[in-house]
N, CA and C of each residue as an Amber inpcrd file, in Angstrom:
protein
   252
 -89.6230000  79.6540000  29.1640000 -90.2250000  80.6260000  30.3130000
 -89.1170000  81.4830000  30.8760000 -88.8920000  82.8610000  31.1580000
 -87.8110000  83.5670000  31.7650000 -87.9090000  83.7800000  33.1260000
 -86.7430000  83.8940000  33.7870000 -86.9710000  84.0590000  35.2120000
 -87.8720000  85.4460000  35.7410000 -88.0720000  86.2220000  34.9320000
 -88.9890000  87.4140000  35.3650000 -90.5710000  86.6310000  35.4650000
 -90.7080000  85.6850000  34.9030000 -92.0900000  84.8650000  34.9700000
 -91.9470000  84.2640000  36.2170000 -91.1550000  83.5480000  36.5380000
 -90.9030000  82.5240000  37.5230000 -90.9700000  83.3990000  38.9880000
 -90.1830000  84.7070000  38.8800000 -90.4690000  85.7870000  40.1250000
 -91.9730000  86.0190000  40.2810000 -92.5750000  86.2950000  39.1920000
 -93.8750000  86.9760000  39.0560000 -95.1640000  86.0440000  39.4520000
 -94.6850000  84.4020000  39.0810000 -95.4380000  83.1380000  39.6610000
 -95.1610000  83.1110000  41.3970000 -93.9940000  83.3660000  42.0470000
 -93.6590000  83.3690000  43.3560000 -94.3100000  84.6340000  43.8710000
 -94.4890000  85.6510000  43.3680000 -95.0050000  86.7100000  44.4470000
 -96.4790000  86.6310000  44.4810000 -97.1200000  86.3430000  43.1970000
 -98.6450000  85.8570000  43.2580000 -98.7110000  84.8060000  44.1100000
 -98.0980000  83.6110000  44.2010000 -98.2000000  82.5540000  45.2710000
 -97.9170000  83.1040000  46.5140000 -96.8500000  84.0180000  46.9390000
 -96.7150000  84.5440000  47.9730000 -97.7540000  85.3500000  48.8470000
 -98.4870000  85.9800000  47.9240000 -99.7290000  87.1070000  48.6660000
-100.7930000  86.0650000  48.8770000-100.9950000  85.1260000  48.0530000
-102.2110000  84.4050000  48.3850000-101.9270000  83.5560000  49.5860000
-100.8270000  82.7710000  49.5470000-100.4970000  82.2970000  50.9350000
-100.5090000  83.0630000  51.9310000-100.0370000  84.1490000  51.7870000
 -99.9310000  85.3480000  53.0720000-101.2600000  85.6150000  53.5180000
-102.3080000  85.5520000  52.7190000-103.5660000  86.1750000  53.2710000
-104.1470000  84.6710000  53.7930000-104.0440000  83.5340000  53.5580000
-104.2350000  82.1600000  54.1840000-103.6670000  82.2590000  55.5140000
-102.4150000  82.6720000  55.7500000-101.6570000  82.3550000  56.9180000
-101.9390000  83.1970000  57.9010000-102.2490000  84.9150000  57.4210000
-102.5900000  85.8740000  58.2340000-103.3990000  85.6400000  59.4930000
-104.4240000  85.0740000  59.2260000-105.1320000  85.1370000  60.4850000
-105.1210000  83.8970000  61.6460000-103.8740000  82.9370000  61.1110000
-103.4180000  81.9110000  62.0180000-102.9640000  82.4770000  63.3060000
-103.0900000  81.9280000  64.6110000-102.2460000  82.0940000  65.6980000
-102.5220000  83.4270000  66.2250000-103.7270000  83.9970000  66.0930000
-104.1660000  85.1900000  66.6900000-105.2660000  85.0450000  67.9970000
-104.8460000  85.7500000  68.9800000-105.4130000  85.6110000  69.9560000
-106.1210000  86.8860000  70.1760000-107.3410000  86.8000000  70.7310000
-108.1500000  88.1870000  71.1530000-108.2090000  88.0760000  72.4630000
-108.4860000  89.6120000  73.1400000-108.7830000  89.6460000  74.7440000
-110.0260000  88.8990000  74.7590000-110.8820000  88.7040000  74.1560000
-112.0100000  88.0760000  74.5730000-111.8840000  86.3050000  74.7090000
-110.8760000  86.1990000  73.6480000-110.4820000  84.4710000  73.7610000
-109.6580000  84.2000000  74.9370000-108.7980000  84.9400000  75.4250000
-108.0910000  84.8120000  76.5600000-108.7970000  85.1290000  77.8670000
-110.2770000  85.6360000  77.8470000-110.6940000  85.9890000  79.1090000
-110.3810000  87.3110000  79.8010000-109.7750000  88.1610000  78.7070000
-109.5840000  89.3860000  79.1890000-110.5860000  90.5350000  79.1280000
-110.3070000  91.5110000  79.6700000-110.8410000  92.8210000  79.3800000
-110.9240000  93.5380000  78.1440000-112.3990000  93.7880000  77.4180000
-112.0490000  94.5980000  76.4070000-112.1590000  96.1360000  76.8400000
-111.4310000  97.0970000  76.0600000-111.6550000  98.4790000  76.4220000
-112.7360000  98.9890000  75.6090000-113.3860000  99.9950000  75.9630000
-114.5830000 100.5680000  75.2430000-113.8430000 101.3140000  74.1260000
-114.4300000 101.1000000  73.0140000-113.8590000 101.6460000  71.7430000
-112.6370000 100.9700000  70.8800000-112.4200000  99.7340000  71.2870000
-111.6250000  98.9560000  71.1170000-112.4630000  97.7170000  69.9540000
-112.0920000  97.0220000  69.1900000-112.3630000  96.0360000  68.5600000
-112.2490000  94.8280000  69.3130000-113.7130000  94.0410000  69.6160000
-113.4570000  92.5560000  70.0700000-112.5750000  91.6870000  69.1110000
-112.4530000  91.8410000  68.2670000-111.7830000  90.9130000  67.2890000
-110.4410000  91.0680000  67.0570000-109.7760000  92.3710000  67.6580000
-108.4480000  92.6350000  67.1700000-107.5380000  91.9290000  68.0180000
-106.3620000  91.2900000  67.1930000-105.5510000  90.4430000  68.2080000
-104.7350000  91.0990000  68.8150000-104.2580000  90.5760000  70.1510000
-103.0540000  90.9750000  70.9850000-102.0490000  91.4450000  70.4440000
-101.5440000  90.3660000  70.2180000-100.3120000  90.3980000  69.2760000
-100.4520000  89.8390000  67.8570000 -99.8630000  90.3360000  66.8810000
 -99.8820000  89.9930000  65.5210000 -99.0440000  88.7960000  64.9630000
 -97.7180000  88.9960000  65.3470000 -96.6310000  87.9010000  65.3110000
 -96.4520000  88.0920000  63.7140000 -96.4310000  89.3340000  63.1320000
 -96.1420000  89.4890000  61.6480000 -94.8030000  88.8560000  61.2810000
 -93.9770000  89.0450000  62.0240000 -92.5450000  88.6660000  61.4220000
 -92.3930000  87.0570000  61.4180000 -92.9670000  86.5040000  62.2420000
 -93.1950000  84.9020000  62.2280000 -93.7920000  84.6270000  61.1650000
 -95.0710000  85.0800000  60.7300000 -95.9260000  84.9870000  59.8820000
 -95.3550000  84.8740000  58.2790000 -94.6090000  86.1280000  58.4160000
 -93.8860000  86.5050000  57.2270000 -92.8530000  85.3910000  56.7180000
 -92.0550000  84.9560000  57.8490000 -91.2230000  83.9650000  57.3170000
 -91.8000000  82.5700000  57.3880000 -92.7800000  81.9880000  58.0790000
 -93.5930000  80.9050000  57.6870000 -94.1990000  80.9550000  56.2510000
 -94.5160000  82.0050000  55.8870000 -95.3690000  82.1200000  54.5350000
 -94.3540000  82.1220000  53.3420000 -93.3750000  82.8270000  53.8280000
 -92.0880000  82.6060000  52.6540000 -91.7830000  81.0480000  52.3960000
 -91.3140000  80.2500000  53.0800000 -91.3090000  78.9640000  53.3430000
 -92.3730000  78.1260000  52.5140000 -93.6390000  78.7740000  52.8590000
 -94.7540000  77.6270000  52.1800000 -94.9940000  78.0800000  51.0460000
 -94.7670000  79.4650000  50.3560000 -94.5820000  79.8660000  48.9460000
 -93.9410000  79.3230000  48.4410000 -92.7690000  79.2190000  48.9960000
 -91.4230000  78.1740000  48.1990000 -91.7750000  77.0000000  47.7530000
 -92.3040000  76.2390000  48.7570000 -92.6960000  75.1020000  48.5390000
 -93.9450000  74.6080000  47.4310000 -94.8710000  75.7310000  47.6350000
 -96.0620000  75.7590000  46.5580000 -95.2500000  75.8830000  45.4200000
 -94.4290000  77.0060000  45.2740000 -93.8230000  77.5430000  43.9520000
 -92.9700000  76.3070000  43.1260000 -92.2230000  75.5740000  43.9110000
 -91.4750000  74.4010000  43.4700000 -92.6360000  73.2360000  43.1720000
 -93.5670000  73.1170000  43.6210000 -94.4990000  72.3430000  43.2980000
 -95.3070000  72.6450000  41.7340000 -95.3460000  74.1060000  41.5210000
 -96.1940000  74.5110000  40.4650000 -94.8790000  74.1570000  39.2440000
 -93.7490000  74.6940000  39.5170000 -92.7180000  74.6340000  38.7350000
 -92.5060000  72.9260000  38.4530000 -92.7330000  72.1900000  38.9580000
 -92.5330000  70.5730000  39.0390000 -93.5150000  70.3490000  37.9600000
 -94.7170000  70.8740000  38.3010000 -95.9890000  70.3270000  37.3240000
 -95.7920000  71.1000000  35.8210000 -95.0250000  72.1660000  35.7400000
 -95.1590000  73.0940000  34.3530000 -93.7730000  71.8040000  33.6590000
 -92.5660000  71.7590000  34.3590000 -91.7400000  71.0550000  33.4990000
 -91.4600000  69.8380000  33.6540000 -91.7700000  68.8160000  34.6350000
 -91.7630000  67.5610000  34.6970000 -92.8100000  66.8820000  34.0170000
 -94.4940000  67.2790000  34.6650000 -95.4670000  66.6650000  34.1750000
 -95.7960000  67.3410000  32.7880000 -95.3070000  68.5090000  32.4320000
 -95.8360000  69.2840000  31.2960000 -97.3160000  69.7910000  31.3220000
 -97.4110000  70.3040000  32.1810000 -98.5970000  71.1460000  32.1470000
 -98.4540000  72.8800000  32.0070000 -98.6340000  72.9960000  30.7970000
 -98.3300000  74.3440000  30.6030000 -98.9120000  75.4980000  31.1070000
 -98.5500000  76.8220000  31.1250000 -99.3970000  77.8910000  31.4600000
 -99.9430000  78.3200000  30.0450000-101.3200000  78.9670000  30.2350000
-101.8230000  79.4180000  29.0680000-101.0390000  80.5950000  28.5130000
-101.0490000  80.4910000  27.3420000-100.3710000  81.7650000  26.2960000
-101.0820000  82.9380000  26.3890000-100.5660000  84.0390000  26.6110000
-101.3360000  85.2830000  26.3720000-101.3200000  85.7090000  25.1860000
-102.3310000  85.9350000  24.4850000-102.3450000  86.3980000  22.9600000
-101.7070000  87.8800000  23.0250000-100.8930000  88.3950000  21.8810000
-100.5740000  89.4530000  21.9200000 -99.7300000  89.8640000  20.5120000
């Protein structure tokens, strides 16, 4: 398997873990006891902390990626071959 495939696997893992981490640590105005302004969504977060979430996600994705590579090369669980 070449490094391009490794990078593609990392990118796919990164996006899956990103959507899993994205809703964490969100505080809405209704949770904080604040007042919601008319026309604003009550579920919208006060601050999104996107930079923090991207950094955490990159580390989590790296750990998952290393585990996947270990499963492939140490335990010998191969990826399915794409016919072509």
